[in-house]
Backbone as CSV, one residue per row, in Angstrom:
resi,resn,N_x,N_y,N_z,CA_x,CA_y,CA_z,C_x,C_y,C_z
1,UNK,-7.466,-7.710,111.560,-5.963,-7.481,111.915,-6.559,-7.848,113.752
2,UNK,-4.875,-8.273,114.192,-4.726,-8.532,115.513,-4.801,-7.166,116.398
3,UNK,-5.413,-6.987,117.565,-5.243,-5.813,118.629,-4.582,-6.356,119.952
4,UNK,-3.433,-5.634,120.225,-2.477,-6.115,121.366,-2.564,-5.136,122.114
5,UNK,-3.095,-5.396,123.659,-3.347,-4.114,124.502,-1.594,-3.879,125.166
6,UNK,-1.344,-3.105,125.598,-0.054,-2.818,126.721,-0.147,-3.846,127.814
7,UNK,-1.206,-4.063,128.229,-1.179,-4.737,129.582,-0.871,-6.339,128.994
8,UNK,-1.451,-6.652,127.846,-0.781,-7.935,127.208,0.332,-7.904,126.781
9,UNK,1.108,-6.695,126.409,2.527,-6.836,126.146,3.336,-6.993,127.574
10,UNK,2.860,-6.444,128.485,3.548,-6.605,129.744,3.537,-8.127,130.459
11,UNK,2.498,-8.939,130.000,2.611,-10.096,130.266,3.642,-11.270,129.771
12,UNK,4.052,-11.016,128.688,5.086,-11.370,127.551,6.387,-11.734,128.354
13,UNK,7.040,-13.139,127.930,8.544,-13.099,128.341,9.301,-12.271,127.860
14,UNK,10.509,-11.758,128.228,11.194,-10.563,128.409,12.000,-10.658,126.874
15,UNK,12.400,-11.860,126.668,13.109,-11.733,124.961,11.884,-11.721,123.868
16,UNK,10.643,-12.117,124.206,9.519,-12.260,123.157,9.282,-10.627,123.109
17,UNK,8.895,-10.123,124.385,8.835,-8.733,124.593,9.919,-7.877,123.586
18,UNK,10.741,-7.878,124.031,11.834,-7.200,123.046,11.973,-7.256,121.780
19,UNK,11.737,-8.755,121.297,11.528,-8.619,120.078,10.585,-8.204,119.041
20,UNK,9.324,-7.892,120.076,8.262,-7.626,119.579,8.204,-6.287,119.029
21,UNK,8.863,-5.466,120.421,8.846,-3.789,120.534,9.862,-3.635,119.807
22,UNK,11.131,-4.246,119.434,12.153,-3.661,119.008,11.562,-3.663,117.289
23,UNK,11.267,-4.696,116.853,10.647,-4.824,115.354,9.373,-3.973,114.917
24,UNK,8.724,-3.646,116.145,7.485,-2.505,115.870,7.985,-1.564,115.205
25,UNK,8.712,-0.812,115.365,9.145,0.544,115.348,9.838,0.645,113.502
26,UNK,10.081,-0.613,113.033,10.097,-0.768,111.800,11.958,-0.898,111.250
27,UNK,11.988,-0.878,110.039,13.721,-0.591,109.428,14.240,0.223,110.228
28,UNK,15.801,0.274,110.605,16.660,1.329,110.982,17.984,1.067,110.263
29,UNK,18.527,2.181,110.806,19.999,2.118,110.257,20.955,1.261,111.234
30,UNK,21.826,0.908,111.121,22.714,-0.019,111.932,24.327,0.224,111.705
31,UNK,24.813,0.515,112.391,25.971,1.218,112.466,26.987,0.970,113.459
32,UNK,28.370,0.566,113.203,29.476,0.348,114.071,29.846,1.854,114.637
33,UNK,29.691,1.818,116.329,30.414,2.986,116.722,32.168,2.874,117.105
34,UNK,32.864,3.141,116.738,34.376,3.257,117.070,34.680,4.339,117.979
35,UNK,35.366,3.378,119.156,35.653,4.619,120.388,37.293,4.004,120.527
36,UNK,38.109,4.937,121.786,39.302,4.505,122.198,38.992,5.026,123.533
37,UNK,39.703,4.505,124.517,39.597,4.694,125.819,41.048,5.509,126.119
38,UNK,41.310,6.003,127.405,42.260,6.744,127.981,43.551,6.236,127.309
39,UNK,43.759,4.954,127.839,45.059,4.152,127.437,45.229,3.894,125.881
40,UNK,44.424,4.426,125.086,44.282,3.618,123.725,44.232,2.645,123.137
41,UNK,43.114,1.852,124.048,42.288,1.066,123.928,41.025,0.847,122.954
42,UNK,41.016,0.290,121.596,39.989,0.205,120.787,38.766,-0.172,121.190
43,UNK,37.609,0.295,120.817,36.218,-0.390,121.242,35.451,-0.005,120.048
44,UNK,34.855,-1.225,119.755,33.596,-1.040,118.802,32.322,-1.877,119.151
45,UNK,31.487,-1.023,118.762,30.031,-1.675,119.386,28.810,-1.300,118.267
46,UNK,28.086,-2.166,117.890,26.940,-2.127,116.915,25.867,-1.375,117.249
47,UNK,25.045,-0.290,116.666,23.858,0.297,117.005,22.832,0.579,116.172
48,UNK,21.744,0.381,116.592,20.549,0.669,115.571,19.893,1.865,115.843
49,UNK,20.265,2.250,116.553,19.132,3.621,117.416,19.641,5.053,116.734
50,UNK,20.443,4.969,115.921,20.873,6.193,115.271,19.646,7.091,114.787
51,UNK,19.782,8.590,114.689,18.821,9.479,114.253,19.681,10.842,113.851
52,UNK,18.959,11.279,112.732,19.183,12.725,112.447,18.882,13.881,113.331
53,UNK,19.641,14.858,113.435,19.024,15.771,114.614,18.874,16.719,114.317
54,UNK,19.886,17.103,113.452,20.103,18.308,112.375,20.938,18.626,111.303
55,UNK,20.856,19.380,110.295,21.814,19.667,109.257,22.752,20.629,109.248
56,UNK,22.197,21.881,110.193,23.073,23.121,110.287,23.012,23.500,111.757
57,UNK,23.686,23.028,112.831,24.978,22.609,112.135,24.796,21.033,112.157
58,UNK,25.621,20.146,111.857,25.367,18.519,111.374,25.612,17.811,112.533
59,UNK,24.340,17.290,112.951,24.161,16.918,114.449,23.731,15.350,114.083
60,UNK,24.141,14.633,114.702,23.696,13.052,115.059,23.575,12.484,116.191
61,UNK,22.534,11.871,116.456,22.581,10.990,117.806,22.244,10.188,117.810
62,UNK,22.348,9.273,118.645,22.110,7.483,119.267,21.669,7.738,120.521
63,UNK,21.073,6.589,120.779,20.413,5.821,122.127,21.425,4.937,122.566
64,UNK,22.240,5.339,123.672,22.977,4.521,124.494,22.261,3.798,125.619
65,UNK,22.085,2.303,125.815,21.612,1.595,126.761,22.139,1.732,128.122
66,UNK,21.376,1.483,129.237,21.844,1.915,130.474,23.423,1.753,131.004
67,UNK,24.134,2.208,131.414,25.454,2.143,131.899,25.740,0.487,132.248
68,UNK,25.074,0.210,132.804,25.369,-0.908,133.323,25.238,-2.097,132.541
69,UNK,24.580,-1.850,131.128,24.416,-3.138,130.143,25.587,-2.695,129.080
70,UNK,25.808,-1.307,128.655,26.750,-1.072,127.789,27.438,0.282,128.320
71,UNK,28.336,0.055,128.857,29.304,0.847,129.888,30.459,1.439,128.808
72,UNK,31.081,0.916,128.140,32.273,1.254,127.321,32.195,1.895,126.363
73,UNK,31.357,2.000,124.823,31.065,3.090,124.365,30.908,4.587,125.066
74,UNK,29.943,4.493,125.883,29.629,5.893,126.436,30.951,6.485,127.550
75,UNK,31.198,5.472,127.966,32.553,6.256,128.894,33.563,6.808,127.804
76,UNK,34.019,5.914,126.840,35.116,6.531,126.001,34.954,7.716,125.537
77,UNK,33.205,7.744,124.777,33.095,8.981,124.242,33.102,10.350,125.420
78,UNK,32.896,9.916,126.308,32.927,10.927,127.625,34.537,11.333,128.007
79,UNK,35.179,10.576,127.485,36.632,10.513,128.043,37.379,10.931,126.836
80,UNK,37.175,10.909,125.772,37.863,11.873,124.853,37.344,12.684,124.020
81,UNK,35.825,12.630,123.924,35.022,13.659,123.313,34.593,13.575,121.857
82,UNK,35.297,12.237,121.434,35.303,11.970,119.735,34.542,10.311,119.718
83,UNK,34.427,10.171,118.654,33.676,8.691,118.031,33.674,8.740,116.426
84,UNK,33.326,7.625,116.456,33.453,7.536,114.401,31.938,6.739,114.400
85,UNK,31.351,6.817,113.257,30.000,5.957,112.963,30.166,5.356,111.463
86,UNK,30.007,4.261,111.781,30.657,3.317,110.040,29.524,2.703,109.700
87,UNK,28.999,2.840,108.539,27.899,1.656,107.854,28.541,0.212,107.779
88,UNK,27.469,-0.624,108.383,27.696,-1.843,107.921,27.315,-2.534,106.468
89,UNK,28.423,-3.413,106.119,27.959,-4.019,104.437,27.859,-5.077,104.951
90,UNK,27.484,-5.915,103.746,27.167,-7.801,103.947,28.392,-8.385,104.032
91,UNK,29.670,-8.149,103.350,30.703,-9.067,103.363,31.652,-9.108,105.082
92,UNK,30.948,-7.842,105.986,31.225,-7.963,107.275,30.301,-7.857,108.243
93,UNK,29.030,-8.365,107.867,28.189,-8.667,108.789,28.081,-9.127,110.048
94,UNK,28.454,-10.224,109.629,28.509,-11.382,110.884,29.341,-10.667,111.832
95,UNK,31.132,-10.212,111.607,31.564,-9.614,112.800,31.292,-8.595,112.876
96,UNK,30.171,-7.641,112.235,29.690,-6.480,112.707,28.856,-6.937,113.745
97,UNK,27.847,-8.101,113.870,26.740,-8.406,114.507,27.824,-8.947,116.160
98,UNK,28.523,-9.405,115.874,29.578,-10.209,116.762,29.939,-8.832,117.990
99,UNK,29.850,-7.886,117.286,30.668,-6.482,118.763,29.578,-6.286,119.689
100,UNK,28.404,-6.996,119.237,27.375,-6.900,120.344,27.423,-7.692,121.741
101,UNK,28.490,-8.768,121.839,28.597,-9.420,122.716,29.431,-8.391,123.706
102,UNK,29.513,-8.664,125.302,29.669,-7.940,125.934,31.511,-8.484,126.410
103,UNK,32.177,-7.929,125.741,33.614,-8.224,126.186,34.187,-7.166,127.361
104,UNK,34.722,-7.947,127.725,35.892,-6.912,128.714,36.225,-5.638,128.497
105,UNK,36.218,-4.702,129.235,37.068,-3.323,128.798,38.191,-3.453,127.990
106,UNK,39.075,-4.138,128.678,40.458,-4.221,128.163,40.665,-5.144,126.766
107,UNK,39.658,-5.877,126.433,39.907,-6.319,125.245,38.794,-5.573,124.244
108,UNK,40.085,-5.304,122.812,39.417,-4.711,121.598,38.434,-5.408,120.907
109,UNK,37.045,-5.336,120.406,36.403,-6.030,119.760,36.716,-5.927,117.939
110,UNK,37.620,-5.105,117.770,38.322,-5.121,116.493,38.966,-6.210,116.252
111,UNK,39.825,-6.205,117.569,40.712,-7.550,117.647,39.974,-9.114,117.353
112,UNK,38.887,-8.823,118.013,38.089,-10.061,118.324,37.290,-10.664,117.084
113,UNK,36.927,-9.789,116.692,35.907,-9.959,115.027,36.696,-10.119,114.162
114,UNK,37.785,-9.525,113.965,38.704,-9.431,112.681,38.520,-8.187,111.937
115,UNK,38.290,-6.780,112.282,37.755,-6.000,111.623,39.498,-4.778,112.070
116,UNK,39.381,-3.855,110.974,40.459,-3.207,110.979,40.217,-1.562,111.375
117,UNK,41.051,-1.527,112.485,40.937,0.058,112.710,41.755,1.038,111.915
118,UNK,41.414,2.160,111.755,41.569,2.889,110.592,41.623,4.633,111.495
119,UNK,42.757,4.950,111.664,43.068,6.355,112.002,43.489,7.519,110.709
120,UNK,42.626,8.517,110.993,42.536,9.529,109.952,43.160,10.694,110.440
121,UNK,43.441,11.591,109.924,44.000,13.148,110.388,43.936,13.280,111.489
122,UNK,44.872,12.793,112.358,44.484,12.964,113.822,43.525,12.466,115.203
123,UNK,42.187,11.923,114.326,41.152,11.940,114.710,41.733,10.682,115.737
124,UNK,41.479,10.568,117.038,42.049,9.773,118.062,40.816,8.313,117.988
125,UNK,39.965,8.622,117.490,38.714,7.438,117.723,39.098,6.905,116.267
126,UNK,39.048,5.308,116.049,38.808,4.896,115.120,37.713,4.495,114.363
127,UNK,38.133,4.884,112.793,37.398,4.239,112.130,37.122,2.471,111.452
128,UNK,36.304,2.286,110.986,36.302,0.687,110.432,36.757,0.703,109.047
129,UNK,37.985,0.326,108.778,38.564,0.600,107.584,37.713,-0.209,106.230
130,UNK,37.184,-1.510,106.808,36.141,-1.965,105.986,34.774,-1.345,105.409
131,UNK,34.362,-0.203,106.201,33.212,0.505,105.951,33.419,1.549,104.549
132,UNK,32.633,1.386,103.761,32.375,2.540,102.571,31.968,4.073,103.077
133,UNK,31.250,3.917,104.539,30.796,4.952,104.718,30.787,5.556,106.121
134,UNK,31.535,6.274,106.142,31.783,6.819,107.999,31.833,8.110,108.079
135,UNK,31.924,8.284,109.219,32.219,10.052,109.819,32.327,9.986,111.172
136,UNK,33.430,10.750,111.637,34.017,11.097,112.722,32.770,12.223,113.346
137,UNK,32.726,12.494,114.608,32.112,13.105,115.197,32.773,13.653,116.646
138,UNK,32.344,14.920,117.566,32.727,15.389,118.646,31.760,15.413,119.117
139,UNK,31.634,14.875,120.572,30.684,15.000,121.358,30.037,16.503,121.962
140,UNK,28.610,16.733,121.767,28.226,17.608,121.882,27.372,17.716,123.040
141,UNK,26.710,16.924,123.423,25.565,16.595,124.573,25.297,15.277,124.746
142,UNK,24.953,14.754,126.324,24.419,13.433,126.591,23.281,13.746,127.443
143,UNK,22.189,13.526,126.864,20.843,13.554,127.458,20.551,12.436,128.107
144,UNK,20.065,12.772,129.311,19.769,11.003,130.365,18.090,10.908,129.617
145,UNK,17.581,10.137,129.622,16.344,9.499,129.670,16.018,8.599,130.820
146,UNK,15.284,9.436,131.773,15.063,8.683,133.280,13.991,7.716,133.227
147,UNK,13.412,7.449,132.222,12.219,6.692,132.567,13.020,5.443,131.776
148,UNK,13.771,5.377,131.481,14.785,3.793,131.218,16.166,4.057,131.311
149,UNK,16.330,4.785,132.174,18.019,5.010,132.353,19.260,4.964,131.028
150,UNK,18.321,4.951,130.503,19.269,5.174,128.748,19.604,6.696,128.635
151,UNK,20.494,7.153,127.375,20.673,8.216,127.095,20.975,8.555,125.670
152,UNK,20.665,9.739,125.380,20.874,10.407,124.259,21.907,10.882,123.767
153,UNK,23.053,10.788,122.762,24.278,10.925,122.762,24.185,11.765,121.730
154,UNK,24.655,12.702,121.295,24.798,13.949,120.215,25.622,14.556,120.153
155,UNK,26.001,14.049,118.755,27.536,14.124,118.480,27.710,15.486,116.936
156,UNK,28.591,16.377,116.597,28.756,16.987,115.646,29.699,16.608,114.537
157,UNK,29.028,15.974,113.350,30.071,15.852,112.393,31.019,16.502,111.671
158,UNK,32.158,15.966,112.102,33.720,16.793,111.747,34.200,16.160,110.616
159,UNK,34.083,14.959,110.051,35.113,14.734,108.855,33.973,13.085,108.602
160,UNK,34.036,13.201,106.723,33.098,12.305,106.448,34.042,11.540,105.408
161,UNK,34.145,10.100,105.488,34.884,9.493,104.391,33.861,8.455,103.575
162,UNK,33.716,8.311,102.146,32.344,7.610,101.576,33.395,7.552,100.279
163,UNK,32.670,6.308,99.550,33.140,6.345,97.901,32.434,7.254,97.273
164,UNK,33.004,7.637,96.371,32.398,9.155,95.479,31.477,8.674,94.858
165,UNK,31.134,7.593,94.287,30.494,7.058,93.357,28.817,7.199,93.917
166,UNK,28.830,7.057,95.213,27.659,7.206,95.751,27.058,8.199,96.054
167,UNK,27.868,9.793,95.838,27.445,11.107,96.160,26.725,11.577,94.988
168,UNK,25.435,11.941,94.866,25.142,12.680,93.615,25.001,14.091,93.751
169,UNK,25.002,14.773,92.618,25.047,16.075,92.477,24.051,17.112,93.675
170,UNK,22.997,16.393,93.996,22.481,17.132,94.646,22.680,17.266,96.132
171,UNK,23.856,16.314,96.384,24.001,15.816,97.874,23.318,14.749,98.187
172,UNK,22.831,14.052,97.492,22.491,12.605,97.667,22.809,11.569,97.848
173,UNK,22.667,10.727,98.812,23.814,9.490,99.205,23.064,8.434,98.550
174,UNK,22.988,7.744,97.607,22.565,6.187,97.330,23.380,5.358,98.127
175,UNK,22.729,5.177,99.071,23.595,4.324,100.128,23.401,2.919,99.673
176,UNK,22.455,2.142,99.187,22.087,1.146,98.275,23.427,0.639,97.260
177,UNK,23.978,1.628,96.901,25.174,1.351,95.877,26.436,0.977,96.596
178,UNK,25.957,1.345,97.864,27.534,1.392,98.851,26.958,0.100,99.609
179,UNK,25.903,-0.600,99.522,25.464,-1.815,100.296,25.580,-1.606,101.620
180,UNK,25.170,-0.459,102.174,24.802,-0.157,103.332,23.439,-1.073,103.752
181,UNK,23.649,-2.061,104.707,22.391,-2.400,105.284,21.648,-2.010,106.562
182,UNK,20.345,-2.418,106.633,19.584,-1.803,107.674,19.085,-3.127,108.396
183,UNK,18.285,-2.368,109.804,18.550,-3.951,110.898,16.638,-3.655,111.209
184,UNK,16.431,-4.863,111.303,14.820,-4.724,112.176,14.915,-5.783,113.319
185,UNK,14.390,-5.074,114.611,14.358,-5.824,115.734,15.969,-5.982,116.400
186,UNK,16.086,-6.733,116.953,17.605,-7.055,117.781,18.586,-7.727,117.131
187,UNK,18.252,-8.748,115.878,19.156,-9.723,115.173,18.727,-9.818,113.805
188,UNK,18.051,-8.966,113.365,17.428,-9.083,111.690,17.966,-8.028,110.876
189,UNK,18.795,-8.451,109.721,19.281,-7.356,108.972,18.876,-7.375,107.569
190,UNK,18.961,-6.438,107.086,18.193,-6.282,105.571,19.168,-5.781,104.329
191,UNK,18.886,-6.082,103.135,19.657,-5.271,102.106,18.732,-4.067,101.938
192,UNK,19.002,-3.392,100.790,18.294,-2.267,100.389,18.220,-1.648,98.883
193,UNK,17.489,-0.988,98.711,17.005,-0.792,97.365,16.696,0.611,97.151
194,UNK,16.779,1.327,96.259,16.070,2.818,96.013,14.442,2.474,95.165
195,UNK,13.758,3.085,96.179,12.173,2.771,95.704,11.676,4.023,94.342
196,UNK,11.984,5.106,94.976,11.534,6.076,94.345,12.164,7.702,95.415
197,UNK,12.240,9.012,94.354,12.779,10.108,95.155,11.423,11.142,95.010
198,UNK,11.375,11.814,95.450,10.188,13.121,95.129,10.783,14.366,95.760
199,UNK,10.692,15.359,94.761,10.966,16.793,94.970,10.050,17.394,96.385
200,UNK,10.509,18.216,97.091,10.146,19.008,98.329,8.653,19.324,98.172
201,UNK,7.678,18.428,99.124,6.415,18.603,99.166,5.905,20.277,99.608
202,UNK,4.878,20.492,98.451,4.199,21.973,99.034,2.875,21.943,98.825
203,UNK,1.761,22.272,99.841,0.603,22.277,99.598,-0.049,22.689,98.096
204,UNK,-0.957,22.252,97.730,-1.670,22.446,96.461,-0.860,22.498,94.972
205,UNK,0.239,21.405,95.179,1.270,21.576,94.214,1.255,20.021,93.470
206,UNK,1.474,19.474,92.664,1.404,17.936,92.684,2.862,17.595,92.776
207,UNK,2.663,16.042,93.314,3.821,15.681,93.704,4.976,14.922,92.654
208,UNK,6.076,15.611,92.491,6.761,15.300,91.135,8.175,14.169,91.560
209,UNK,8.217,13.630,90.703,9.657,12.965,90.946,10.483,13.509,91.096
210,UNK,11.920,13.334,91.523,12.807,13.784,91.007,13.672,13.079,90.196
211,UNK,14.097,13.811,88.726,14.660,12.803,87.909,16.065,12.189,88.411
212,UNK,16.019,10.562,87.547,17.310,9.899,88.137,18.496,10.405,87.685
213,UNK,18.274,11.403,86.622,19.599,11.669,85.355,20.642,12.727,86.379
214,UNK,20.076,13.254,87.923,20.739,14.159,88.242,22.364,13.430,88.732
């Protein structure tokens, strides 16, 4: 196996280094974050840095790049306090990827890429109508990361909309049935399938699989 030192990594060309480090962390969820600015203009951006923060309360975080590189999503969330996260599926993958382009603030990515904004139950932030798994959040906290001028944005889940057939009796979501994709690196996308599920692990007890009949 090849061993690569940090000093070697620092000598690499910028985009080669970015591809390498972004791929190094492995497969990640890829989602579209929907927001709206103060004058009602919708915004949509693709993010692959989402993380589960906690279940009680239900908290989800994502990393926002430095403000100069990605200002609109963060500014809209700060202005309105609400946003949506929408899973991406193969039929609109190209449109989802195109939202990573740096459009001006007055331009709606929904309109540019051909996706449909959907508004539910007085939530001012737009969902992606084409998404089969989506949820709305209220802003709870923004934590600046001084090391690289990024931000950890934490929101509380307020509303979830999904296809009922992917929800199992124990609360598990079979996201492969919804066709939710995952990402690797900056520009690679993958389909997913369930390999197995196991019961809660305890010391000195045999690992047991969860029955598929639940």
